[in-house]
C-alpha positions as CSV (number, residue, x, y, z in Angstrom):
1,M,-29.1,-9.0,10.3
2,M,-26.2,-9.0,7.9
3,L,-23.5,-8.5,10.5
4,R,-24.9,-11.3,12.6
5,H,-24.7,-13.7,9.6
6,L,-21.2,-12.5,8.8
7,L,-19.9,-13.1,12.3
8,T,-21.4,-16.5,12.7
9,G,-18.7,-19.1,12.3
10,V,-15.8,-16.6,12.6
11,T,-14.7,-18.1,15.9
12,G,-14.6,-21.5,14.2
13,A,-12.6,-20.1,11.4
14,V,-10.0,-18.7,13.8
15,I,-9.7,-22.1,15.6
16,A,-9.3,-23.9,12.2
17,W,-6.7,-21.4,11.1
18,S,-4.8,-21.7,14.4
19,S,-4.6,-25.5,14.1
20,A,-3.7,-25.3,10.4
21,L,-0.6,-23.3,11.3
22,A,1.0,-26.4,12.7
23,Q,0.6,-28.4,9.4
24,P,3.6,-29.1,7.3
25,L,4.2,-26.3,4.8
26,Q,3.0,-27.6,1.4
27,G,5.3,-27.6,-1.6
28,F,8.6,-26.9,0.2
29,D,11.5,-29.0,1.3
30,A,13.5,-27.0,3.8
31,G,16.3,-29.6,3.8
32,A,16.9,-29.7,0.0
33,N,19.7,-27.9,-1.8
34,V,18.2,-24.8,-3.3
35,P,19.6,-22.6,-6.1
36,P,20.6,-19.1,-5.3
37,A,18.8,-15.9,-6.3
38,F,19.2,-14.8,-9.9
39,A,22.0,-12.4,-10.7
40,V,20.7,-8.8,-11.0
41,T,21.7,-7.4,-14.4
42,S,22.4,-3.7,-15.2
43,F,18.8,-3.4,-16.6
44,Y,17.6,-3.3,-13.0
45,D,19.9,-0.4,-12.0
46,A,18.1,2.8,-10.9
47,S,17.0,5.2,-13.7
48,P,17.5,9.0,-13.5
49,K,14.2,9.3,-15.3
50,L,12.3,8.3,-12.2
51,A,12.5,11.8,-10.6
52,R,10.4,13.2,-13.4
53,A,8.2,10.2,-14.2
54,K,4.5,9.7,-13.5
55,P,3.2,6.4,-12.2
56,G,3.1,3.9,-15.0
57,D,5.7,5.7,-17.2
58,I,8.2,3.4,-18.7
59,L,11.8,4.0,-17.7
60,K,13.4,1.1,-19.6
61,A,12.1,-1.6,-21.9
62,E,13.8,-4.5,-23.7
63,P,12.4,-7.4,-25.7
64,V,12.6,-11.0,-24.2
65,A,11.8,-14.4,-25.7
66,A,8.1,-15.1,-25.9
67,P,5.8,-18.1,-26.7
68,S,4.8,-18.6,-30.3
69,G,2.2,-16.0,-31.3
70,A,3.2,-13.5,-28.6
71,R,5.6,-10.7,-28.0
72,A,7.2,-9.9,-24.6
73,W,9.1,-7.1,-23.0
74,R,11.0,-6.7,-19.7
75,V,10.2,-3.3,-18.4
76,M,11.1,-0.9,-15.6
77,Y,8.4,1.6,-14.8
78,A,7.6,4.3,-12.3
79,S,5.4,3.5,-9.3
80,R,4.7,4.7,-5.8
81,T,4.8,3.0,-2.3
82,W,1.9,3.1,0.1
83,D,3.2,6.5,1.4
84,D,3.7,8.0,-2.1
85,Q,7.5,7.6,-2.3
86,P,8.6,7.2,-6.0
87,V,10.1,3.8,-6.8
88,A,11.3,2.0,-9.9
89,A,9.4,-1.2,-10.4
90,T,10.1,-4.0,-12.9
91,G,8.2,-6.8,-14.5
92,L,7.0,-8.3,-17.8
93,I,4.5,-7.4,-20.4
94,I,3.3,-10.1,-22.8
95,A,0.9,-9.5,-25.8
96,S,-0.5,-11.5,-28.7
97,T,0.9,-10.8,-32.2
98,A,-2.6,-11.4,-33.7
99,K,-4.1,-8.4,-35.5
100,T,-6.7,-6.4,-33.7
101,T,-8.6,-3.2,-34.4
102,R,-9.6,-2.7,-30.7
103,P,-7.5,-2.1,-27.6
104,R,-6.8,-5.3,-25.7
105,P,-7.9,-5.9,-22.1
106,V,-5.0,-6.1,-19.6
107,L,-4.7,-8.9,-17.1
108,V,-2.4,-8.0,-14.2
109,W,-0.8,-11.2,-12.8
110,A,0.3,-10.8,-9.2
111,H,2.7,-13.7,-8.3
112,G,3.1,-15.6,-5.1
113,T,5.9,-15.3,-2.7
114,T,9.4,-15.6,-4.2
115,G,11.5,-14.0,-1.5
116,G,12.9,-10.6,-0.4
117,A,16.1,-10.2,-2.3
118,R,16.3,-8.3,-5.6
119,G,17.4,-11.4,-7.4
120,C,14.0,-13.1,-6.6
121,A,12.2,-11.1,-9.3
122,P,10.5,-13.5,-11.7
123,S,11.4,-11.3,-14.7
124,L,15.1,-12.1,-14.0
125,A,14.7,-15.8,-14.8
126,P,15.8,-17.2,-18.1
127,D,12.8,-17.4,-20.5
128,P,10.5,-15.5,-18.0
129,A,7.6,-15.0,-20.4
130,R,6.2,-18.5,-20.2
131,S,3.5,-20.5,-18.7
132,F,3.6,-21.0,-14.9
133,L,6.5,-23.1,-13.6
134,E,6.2,-24.3,-10.1
135,R,9.1,-24.0,-7.6
136,G,11.2,-27.1,-7.6
137,G,10.2,-28.0,-11.2
138,A,12.3,-30.0,-13.6
139,A,14.3,-26.9,-14.6
140,G,15.3,-26.3,-11.0
141,Y,14.4,-22.6,-10.8
142,P,14.6,-21.2,-7.3
143,I,11.4,-19.3,-7.6
144,D,8.0,-19.5,-9.3
145,I,8.1,-17.9,-12.7
146,G,5.6,-17.5,-15.5
147,T,1.9,-16.8,-15.8
148,P,-0.9,-19.3,-15.2
149,Y,-3.2,-19.9,-18.1
150,L,-0.8,-17.9,-20.4
151,T,-1.8,-19.9,-23.6
152,D,-5.5,-19.3,-22.8
153,L,-4.9,-15.6,-22.1
154,M,-3.1,-15.0,-25.4
155,A,-5.8,-16.9,-27.3
156,R,-8.4,-14.7,-25.7
157,G,-6.6,-11.5,-26.7
158,Y,-5.3,-10.3,-23.3
159,V,-2.2,-8.3,-22.6
160,V,-0.5,-9.7,-19.5
161,A,1.2,-7.2,-17.2
162,A,3.3,-9.2,-14.6
163,P,4.9,-7.0,-11.9
164,D,7.9,-8.2,-9.9
165,Y,6.8,-5.9,-7.0
166,Q,8.7,-3.1,-5.5
167,G,12.2,-4.1,-4.2
168,L,12.3,-7.3,-6.4
169,G,14.5,-6.6,-9.4
170,G,14.5,-2.8,-8.9
171,P,16.2,-1.0,-6.1
172,G,14.9,-0.9,-2.5
173,V,13.8,-3.1,0.3
174,H,10.9,-5.3,-0.7
175,Q,7.8,-4.3,1.3
176,F,6.5,-7.9,1.6
177,L,2.7,-8.0,2.2
178,V,2.3,-4.2,2.3
179,G,-0.8,-4.4,0.2
180,D,-1.0,-0.8,-1.0
181,T,2.5,-0.8,-2.3
182,A,2.0,-4.1,-4.2
183,A,-1.4,-3.0,-5.5
184,R,0.0,0.3,-6.8
185,G,2.8,-1.6,-8.5
186,G,0.3,-3.9,-10.3
187,L,-1.9,-1.0,-11.4
188,D,1.1,0.9,-12.7
189,A,2.2,-2.2,-14.6
190,A,-1.2,-2.0,-16.4
191,R,-0.5,1.6,-17.1
192,A,3.0,0.7,-18.4
193,A,1.4,-1.8,-20.8
194,R,-0.6,1.0,-22.3
195,H,2.5,2.9,-23.1
196,L,4.0,0.0,-25.2
197,R,2.7,0.6,-28.7
198,G,3.3,-3.0,-29.7
199,A,1.1,-4.3,-26.9
200,K,-2.1,-2.4,-28.0
201,A,-3.3,-2.4,-24.4
202,G,-6.5,-0.7,-23.4
203,A,-7.9,0.7,-20.2
204,D,-10.1,-2.4,-19.3
205,V,-8.2,-4.4,-16.6
206,V,-8.7,-7.6,-14.6
207,V,-6.4,-8.6,-11.8
208,L,-5.4,-12.2,-10.9
209,G,-3.2,-12.9,-7.9
210,W,-2.1,-15.9,-5.9
211,S,-1.0,-16.1,-2.2
212,Q,1.0,-12.9,-1.6
213,G,-0.2,-11.8,-5.0
214,G,-3.8,-12.5,-3.9
215,Q,-3.5,-9.8,-1.3
216,A,-2.0,-7.5,-3.9
217,A,-5.0,-8.2,-6.2
218,L,-7.6,-7.7,-3.5
219,T,-6.0,-4.4,-2.5
220,A,-5.8,-3.3,-6.2
221,G,-9.5,-3.5,-6.4
222,E,-9.8,-1.4,-3.2
223,V,-7.4,1.4,-4.3
224,A,-8.1,1.5,-8.0
225,S,-10.7,4.2,-8.1
226,A,-8.6,6.7,-6.1
227,Y,-5.1,5.7,-7.4
228,A,-5.7,4.8,-11.0
229,P,-9.0,6.4,-12.2
230,D,-7.7,6.2,-15.8
231,L,-8.0,2.4,-15.6
232,R,-11.3,0.5,-15.7
233,V,-10.8,-2.4,-13.3
234,R,-13.6,-4.9,-14.2
235,G,-12.8,-7.7,-11.8
236,V,-10.4,-9.1,-9.2
237,A,-9.7,-12.9,-8.9
238,A,-7.6,-14.1,-6.0
239,L,-6.2,-17.6,-5.5
240,A,-5.5,-18.5,-1.8
241,P,-4.9,-14.8,-0.9
242,S,-3.0,-13.7,2.1
243,A,-6.1,-11.6,3.0
244,T,-5.8,-11.6,6.8
245,I,-2.5,-10.4,8.2
246,M,-3.8,-9.2,11.6
247,S,-6.0,-11.8,13.3
248,P,-6.7,-13.2,16.7
249,V,-3.9,-15.8,16.1
250,V,-1.3,-13.5,14.7
251,N,1.0,-13.9,17.7
252,Q,0.9,-17.6,17.3
253,L,1.8,-17.1,13.6
254,F,4.8,-14.9,14.4
255,R,6.1,-17.5,17.0
256,S,5.5,-20.5,14.8
257,G,8.8,-20.3,12.9
258,T,7.1,-19.8,9.6
259,P,9.8,-18.4,7.2
260,H,7.3,-15.9,5.8
261,V,7.3,-14.1,9.1
262,Y,10.9,-13.0,8.6
263,E,9.9,-11.6,5.2
264,I,7.1,-9.7,6.9
265,I,9.3,-8.3,9.6
266,R,11.9,-7.1,7.1
267,G,9.4,-5.5,4.8
268,Y,7.3,-3.9,7.5
269,A,10.3,-2.5,9.5
270,S,11.4,-0.8,6.3
271,A,7.9,0.4,5.1
272,Y,6.7,1.7,8.5
273,G,9.9,2.2,10.5
274,L,8.9,-0.4,13.0
275,S,11.1,-1.8,15.8
276,T,12.6,-5.2,15.5
277,D,13.0,-5.7,19.3
278,L,10.6,-8.6,19.1
279,L,13.4,-10.7,17.5
280,S,16.1,-12.8,19.1
281,Q,19.6,-12.7,17.6
282,R,18.6,-15.8,15.7
283,G,15.6,-13.9,14.4
284,R,17.7,-11.0,13.3
285,D,20.0,-13.4,11.4
286,L,16.9,-14.9,9.6
287,V,15.8,-11.4,8.6
288,E,19.2,-10.9,7.0
289,V,18.8,-14.2,5.2
290,A,15.4,-13.0,4.0
291,G,17.1,-10.0,2.4
292,Q,19.9,-11.9,0.7
293,G,18.1,-14.9,-0.7
294,C,14.8,-16.2,-2.0
295,I,12.1,-17.9,0.1
296,L,13.5,-21.4,-0.2
297,E,16.8,-20.2,1.3
298,V,14.8,-18.9,4.3
299,F,13.1,-22.2,4.6
300,K,16.4,-24.0,4.6
301,E,17.9,-21.7,7.2
302,V,14.9,-21.9,9.5
303,G,15.3,-25.7,9.4
304,R,18.8,-25.5,10.8
305,S,17.8,-24.6,14.3
306,K,14.8,-24.8,16.6
307,E,15.9,-21.6,18.5
308,P,12.9,-19.2,18.5
309,G,13.3,-16.1,16.2
310,V,10.4,-14.1,17.6
311,I,10.6,-13.7,21.4
312,A,8.0,-11.0,22.1
313,D,4.2,-10.7,21.7
314,V,3.7,-8.6,18.6
315,T,0.2,-7.6,19.7
316,N,1.8,-5.8,22.7
317,D,3.3,-3.3,20.3
318,P,0.7,-0.7,19.1
319,A,2.8,0.3,16.0
320,W,3.0,-3.3,14.9
321,T,-0.6,-3.9,15.5
322,T,-1.6,-0.9,13.5
323,A,0.6,-1.8,10.6
324,L,-0.7,-5.4,10.5
325,E,-4.3,-4.3,10.8
326,R,-4.1,-1.8,8.0
327,N,-3.0,-4.6,5.6
328,N,-6.0,-6.8,6.2
329,S,-7.9,-7.0,2.9
330,G,-11.6,-6.1,2.9
331,L,-11.5,-3.0,5.1
332,R,-12.4,-0.9,2.0
333,V,-15.0,-1.6,-0.6
334,S,-13.6,-3.0,-3.9
335,A,-14.3,-1.0,-7.0
336,A,-14.8,-4.2,-8.9
337,P,-16.4,-7.6,-8.2
338,V,-14.2,-10.1,-6.5
339,L,-13.7,-13.9,-6.8
340,V,-11.7,-15.8,-4.2
341,V,-10.8,-19.4,-4.9
342,H,-9.3,-21.2,-1.9
343,G,-8.6,-24.8,-1.0
344,S,-10.0,-26.3,2.2
345,A,-6.7,-28.2,2.8
346,D,-4.4,-25.2,2.3
347,G,-1.6,-25.4,4.9
348,I,0.2,-22.2,3.9
349,V,-2.7,-19.7,3.8
350,P,-5.4,-21.6,5.8
351,F,-9.0,-21.1,4.6
352,G,-9.8,-19.4,7.9
353,S,-8.0,-16.3,6.5
354,T,-10.7,-16.2,3.7
355,D,-13.5,-16.6,6.2
356,L,-12.3,-13.6,8.1
357,Y,-11.8,-11.6,4.9
358,Q,-15.3,-12.5,3.8
359,A,-16.8,-11.0,7.0
360,R,-14.9,-7.7,6.4
361,A,-15.5,-7.4,2.7
362,C,-19.2,-8.2,2.8
363,A,-19.7,-5.7,5.7
364,V,-18.3,-2.8,3.6
365,G,-20.3,-3.8,0.5
366,T,-17.8,-5.6,-1.8
367,K,-19.5,-7.8,-4.3
368,L,-17.7,-11.0,-3.4
369,Q,-17.9,-14.6,-4.6
370,I,-16.1,-17.4,-2.6
371,D,-15.3,-20.7,-4.4
372,R,-14.1,-23.3,-1.8
373,I,-12.3,-26.2,-3.4
374,E,-12.7,-29.2,-1.1
375,G,-9.3,-31.0,-0.5
376,G,-7.4,-28.4,-2.5
377,D,-4.1,-27.2,-1.2
378,H,-2.1,-24.1,-1.8
379,R,-0.8,-25.1,-5.3
380,S,-3.3,-27.6,-6.7
381,I,-6.1,-24.9,-6.9
382,I,-4.2,-23.1,-9.7
383,P,-5.0,-25.8,-12.3
384,S,-8.3,-26.7,-10.7
385,A,-9.5,-23.1,-10.9
386,R,-8.5,-22.5,-14.5
387,E,-11.8,-22.8,-16.3
388,G,-13.8,-21.1,-13.6
389,I,-11.5,-18.1,-13.4
390,L,-11.2,-17.7,-17.2
391,H,-15.0,-17.7,-17.6
392,W,-15.5,-15.4,-14.6
393,M,-13.1,-12.8,-16.0
394,E,-14.7,-12.9,-19.4
395,M,-18.1,-12.3,-17.8
396,R,-16.7,-9.2,-16.0
397,L,-15.2,-7.8,-19.2
398,R,-18.6,-8.3,-20.9
399,G,-20.3,-6.4,-18.0
400,E,-22.4,-9.4,-16.9
401,P,-23.7,-9.1,-13.3
402,A,-21.5,-11.0,-10.7
403,K,-22.8,-13.4,-8.2
404,T,-22.2,-12.9,-4.5
405,S,-21.5,-15.1,-1.5
406,C,-22.4,-12.3,0.9
407,P,-25.6,-12.8,3.0
408,S,-28.5,-10.6,2.1
409,A,-29.2,-7.6,4.3
410,G,-32.7,-8.8,5.0
């Protein structure tokens, strides 16, 4: 009976998702002047320590400015890609200066899409250890930086570990939406926090992610037991997650001209050795832009021409189909309860993606709660979800039982 309940409405979700792809992309102005990527400093150069390092080992660390009552560090640490290749990842660790006699819980913040160039790393921004600043804010930053709810998190005694992701900041081609690589980077950031004596971080971890980072967060819950058994992942919260990469409408997505597609193609071609024959010359040029600038620059370049970038059906290529399918969240049971918060009016990651994820995740036994915010778009749900997410994470750390939106198996 459970599978029947789960599949009911999936067709409607696909139709809704398909129509949502034609909506204007919220929060972006492709015609605006956009700042360039940040300059990559010498801190982000490769470290010879990587060859001997274990995942989570700190390769470099330096203090950065922090909010009142907190300390912060920019770090480079060892991690692994989906296929166990060693990589140097970067990010931030932020901790309260209040005295404590107990290890602090770690919150891993997995950020949304910033772009594919190394200079799109949030930790490169001036004053990066701060509350969340939206793209296009008054300061004119080219990417989203900061951590949502940071003041609340410091007051509640968390250590924040905020990975940039592999290939952002540190060397390498960013494997955009390769879930296992991003998830490992997030879990290794939590491990790195434990190595910083001043942070006083413990093994209890909650993961919070948004958009691209929502997929990273969901995947972290799915790989934590096998990849990071030294951590106790207590809960995973995902805001508007990119949970469904392969779907019945994926070919329409690839042909829609969405700038994120060129980030996917660049990242997947590098991660899995996939062919780029599905691209026109215009598409190849856009993939180059995706590697040289941040996401707003890709939006701007896409807006210059209506020439199609993708000219072949991606679903006709078995290698591409396999790679996209393996990055759908929900194919493996999560080691920790999951909360997904998603707006019904999201035009960047349509709610249909979460409907499809729910069917998969419930079928494998993940304890999943879905909070749908009526009228919420891709960005507005971040402040809207604040109280609910903070309370939900506290309940997970206390060991309280989690609710589920999955149908009963009766």
